[in-house]
Steps between C-alpha positions, in 0.01 A plus 500: 500500500625844412492797736148637535415845636248780483393543138584144392232319301426158357468134589781501758330782691184287500703215647639731769148615586380139514787405734423792733136390509602142576731622778215694664601852398206568271242519376658629183348514156729291279492757222872499418543868590751579775333801658466644849284215635748233387789708635331529839433124519859425401637734770290320761627163378860620504469639854343177624788300351790712625568668166549866421149632425596668174209366291747359248477129423863407451697185566446482878131581477442243226682244717271579793197468271621167359258285706210710373619470140549123519252380761736334747737569788832332572470465877798421724403266783525651848455349844140389551409489131288215367353464153153537648595827672662628181185425301294681761737799513499552123131422450555192288428128542722229644444300181637790292814523715560125486451498121758778457758314709519138383729283707484732801425308821269722711620326817868575435508874431833658584562864588633665186319268257339673201132433438292620204168639625235574233300818558117499498431620147540355149841554342361591157324838488214540257423869550815674373695525176798269469874551455800272471578581865160369604555184296822441695339565837206269433726222372704524820188515713336196343813284510563599864145404603494188284855360469377221273458766227826528306640827369764514226644753258479418130665810358537876517314783330662773292538707816643206693190423704467132601249294303351259752290189482333306776417131523255304710357150492652155509342328200630390162267718289705815438315817399638850450313828541644841413372857514584854395685456172346842435580788735155657517342161567662485845169419673562140393793480744289520819258248344775238500649613832164479677446154352837384635423636846149353514612159373794488742281598795232247406762225479664597831168517684337195339254714307343534159534738207235530229327220694793266435717347770833681488673174593367339181646780289837460674495123452421521129701797376804720528399859423761754394412868480692797356286788629675800340671442165553873441587670833670803343192574293274451801694763694484742207121471471417514872729793582763301689750615234425874478841630392852401402683371194256219418195720547651766273576242232145363514353849481714574194377178333140591585537847349501341154154351572293792633177305446607253772465655848815497710559315720156339528507366143842336539499122443862434404807436711694808606697498172186504287475133394163327528586187697205302367617549141841348568451127472616281208159408363428696185720787619580605144128529422444699820785728390343550156161585653627735770745677270210561260310654792788741560676331793845474341710587805473522878147602592256497792344189345510266200871519416619143447866569580810448291466121507307230684594492869712814474341638820642348820158459658361292210818294474482427872140373478592293193792337682293445814225327303752263344634414846156448653359303204138569604199303384291819476554876515281799584610851401308779670418823318228765495238568374186364328380200710629272225696175488728453199569131466642430150804579292434473127386144425668334796260303717684344795326205667226610742563869427140571400367289788701702752406827330131419528551410865670835566230689311227334704667580833579863413222609268765610249455453125719263299653669199774445247767770494446760224748454215670836559579398859540131438877453486809506721313484830600277790192281458570466128856381557400258775227336291716477188803365685341256743160417347354546848217723623592865543262788566495876504246625753382857435332596826289800590337765284588858417809699413842393625624538763188363666430649844532293816128556554458216246730264688248309710281426197800396289624269773158339547481435128847347479546297818324207332734509200805506726380202705358294214811543284701335777247217525471451122134598539 
């Protein structure tokens, strides 16, 4: 997180406001505007935590807010501590503490031992705009609460941000879900992050998700999820990247396309390459089409790049897919409430059956990709290469970026797809 102070704006200010609310220093409107009310709340937090009350969120303040960003505390055992007392002190459940500390014997706690204590709120927020910082905090929060969820890095973005993927489940049926190839479709990231958190919690607590036993999902499948393919672009669109060299370069690129609003109309990676036009499945035809439309160089959208997989983010997803060798993939985009399920004349076994299952659970329409958009996408490459089911899910309705006010409806519509894809319907 960068330094935030009076006058700052954007998704990271929303995260700061959320953390102050969680810590009991609100109520604050999470509007992303660092004004006098946010400054006052931050001063009170700083004073309560032994920090200089300067109303500037720098390194020390962010460190003090870390539990409220991530949803857990690293507690050092003191004399008289028990797991039950810790759960009571932090307002959580004993089951949650035990889940977060596998292998810890509650009867043999030693002074100085470190214990992860989950805090009494969901890790994944669904009422604020997202940033790459928030992706990192929620990944750390989920894997701390549920250590059976794996977290790995599969590459780096143009700006050097880590590209992360999570894994959960113990079965042999490998599926892979990804989101946010396109910067202004970032609302798809919390869709996948909330699914991970809800599935992990249901499994840990012996519960159900979409009326399915979480244990059955874990027994059948191994689910891998890359929640933010394009973190640099996400930060550009949500205001977490409001200045600097990369912002200036993007603004210069956008100036050649005045009909595309900046930064809200930005879909590409930070260098102006559309990541979902980068895959080696009809890339030359995609290039012909997009060049004819006027996208012959770096642009806010629709530039195919200098060659297939020339963008590091697309290459990283390509390499990860080869390593994972999934039986099925879901790629999350917005908008239209549509499921694209074919590439050209390829018809992988059971692909239509699964598509109809997903359509029934979500209420989304099944459609074939329009010719002008029908090449060089991730789904296209996966179907052509593996002859296995791959889907592009276009969730929500409206103009990108979709507002978080649509999130609950989008999640309700898609939770069935996410569960049923892992269970092979």
